[in-house]
N, C-alpha and C positions, 0 to 999 in steps of 0.2 A: 371939769370933764362934765358932759351930759350921763344922765342915767343909763347903764346897759338895760336893753327893751329886752325881755325873755319872752317865748311862748313853752307854754307845757305841753306836750305831747304824750299823752300816758290813757292808760284803756281803762284802769284801774282808777274810778274816783279816789277812794281815800289815799291814793298812791300819789296822784298826782294834788290831791290839796295838799298833803305831803312835801313834794318837792318844790310846790308854789312857796309855802312857808317856810321852807329852807331859804329858797333862792332871796326870799324877802329880807330873811336876818341876814342877807351880805350885803354890807354897803355899797353902793354904787350898782345894784342890779334892782330893775323892778319889773313884776309879774304884769302883762300887756294882756294875756288872752292863754285859755287852756283849750287843746280839742282831746278830746276821745278817741280818736280815728283817723287815719291818712287823708280820708275826703276831707275831712274837718279842718284839719290841719293846712292842708292845700288850698283851701280855700281863704282860710286867716291869710294865710301870705300874700293872696292873689290879690286880697281886698286892700292892701297897701298899709298894714299900720306902723309901719315903721318897725318890724322884728330885727334884732343885729343877734339875737342867739337864740336858737332852738333845742331845747331839751327832748332829746326825743328818743322813747322805748323804741326796741327793735321790732316787737312781737303785737302789733297791732292787730285788729280783727279783721280791717277789709285788706290792710297790705302791707307786708315786710316795712319797716323801717329803713334797709340799704334801697328798696324801691323807689321810697319818698325821697330819699338823697339822688337819683339819678335821675328822678322829674324834676329836682330844684337846679339841678344841674343841668338840665338839658333845656330847661325854662331861662338859662343864664342865670339865673339868683347866686347870688356869691353870700347868703346868710351863713353865720357859721353855725355847725353842730357839732351838739354835745352829745354822745351818745349815752341812754341812762338803762342800761337791759342789763337781763340774765344770759344774753347770749354768751358762750366759752368757747365756740363752734373758733378756732384759727382764722380760717376759711370768712369768717363773716369779718374777724376782725382785722385781715389785709384787706377785704373790699373796702370796707371802710377807709381806712388810710387813705386807699385810692379813689376816693371819693371826696376827700378832704376834710373827713369828718377830724375835730382838732385836739378832741377828750375821748375816753372809753370808760367809762364809769359803771365795774358790773354792779349790780344788785345782789344780795342787801349791801348797804356801806354806813358807815356814822357820817355824821356831821361834818366831824374834823374833815372827813374823806371828800366829803362833795363841796365843801366850802375851800379847800386847797385846790380845787377845780376850776374854780370860777374867778378867786383872785390869780390866779395864775393866767388862767385866759383874758382876768381884765390887764393885766401889766404888760403880757402880749401885745394884747387892741391896740392899749396908747404906745406904744412901739410901733407898729406898722401903721397907723392912722399918722403920726408926726408928717409935715411937710418936708417936701427936700426929697436928698435921695438919700441912702448910706454912703457912709464914707470909705470904709473896708471893711473886706471878709470877717473880722469881728466882733462888725455889729448885727452881720448877719445870723451868726455863729449864737449868739446873745437872746436873736428873737427864739432862734429854736431852741435854744436851751432851755426858755422862759418857758413854754409848755413842755417840755419834758420833766420841768422841776428842778436841774438844777443851778440853774440861778434862782440870783435876789433874794437867798438862804446860807447864812454863815452857816457854815459847818464846827462841830468842835474842834478845838485843836487835836493835832495828828491823824483828822480823818480830811480825807481827797476828794473830789467828785466823781473822777475819774474810776478810781477802786469802789466807792460807791454805785456808780454804774455797773459795775461790771459784778458786781455783790446784787445787785438788783437783778439784774440780768440772767443768773446763775439762780436765783433763788426763782423768776417765775421759769423760766425752762425747765427748771428739776423739780417741780410739783405739779408738772399737768396731770402725771398719772399718781405718782406717790403720795401719802400722806403730808411729809413734810422735810424738812432738809433738816440734820444736824449743822453745829458750826463746822464741825470736824469736814463733813458732805459738802460744805460748801466752800470750804478750807482746798478741796479737792478739786474741785472744779473750777477755782480760780486762778490756784495757784500761791494765794497769802497761806499765813500762818493761821494755825484754829485760832490763836488770842485775835488776832486782828481779825478774821471773819465774822468774832463774835463781839467785837467792838463795833465794826457796821452795820449786823446783825440788832445791836440790842439798841442802835441809835435809829432804825426802821422804824421800833419798835414804838420807841418816844414819840416818833414824826407816827404814828397809826398808819406808817407804811404796810407794815408785817404785823404779825397777829404768832404770839408765844404759846405754847401748848409742850405739858408734857410727855411723851416720851414711853410707855411702856411697854412690858414684855422681856426686858432686859434685866440680869441680874444685876444689883444693887440699886442705886437711887435710881429714878426714870431719868433717862436722859431728855431736852430742852430740845425740840424742834419749832422749824419756823417757816408760816406760809405766809405769801403775798398777802397783800389787801388789795 
């Protein structure tokens, strides 16, 4: 399979350089251009450089990244977009999904998190570009699961993908305003035992999907709390 051609759109030159370097470190990806403004990004895409994926910062100096997405879709472009942004507003996230953004990566992030997004996108792209048609519903489900990160990764014995998704959803929903959630709090949100919740939370830490920090201010030993990455 040919390399996936990437356009990096980031107004901060140092970050654009870092994102380009990260991309080049992932096998199967090549950076074909860098743009620091929405106008430059649109010009690069109109020039027909064969871009497959746009790493798009939303907070650009001349236009919001969502408006770039709207312009692309209005022009009939089917190029895929991976949002790389510090925008945490849920309305922005919902709009990004409605405009077909394949992944949403919050700054700051680790290389492991970045690589995971690109690898999942590559897996999805390989399935989506295959010839023919899907044979059954499970093949469609597999494609969507690839993007969500619940496919292609073997879980440790005793863990299952459905419960993992519940724990991740609880962790994301429950930490919108709070500093973090303990295993006990995740247990209450999901209906699973505290011990089971802790096992899933620790797994998310090991695969760089969650961060673990001590919670002070309570008697005795500090309680551990978790936040999504």
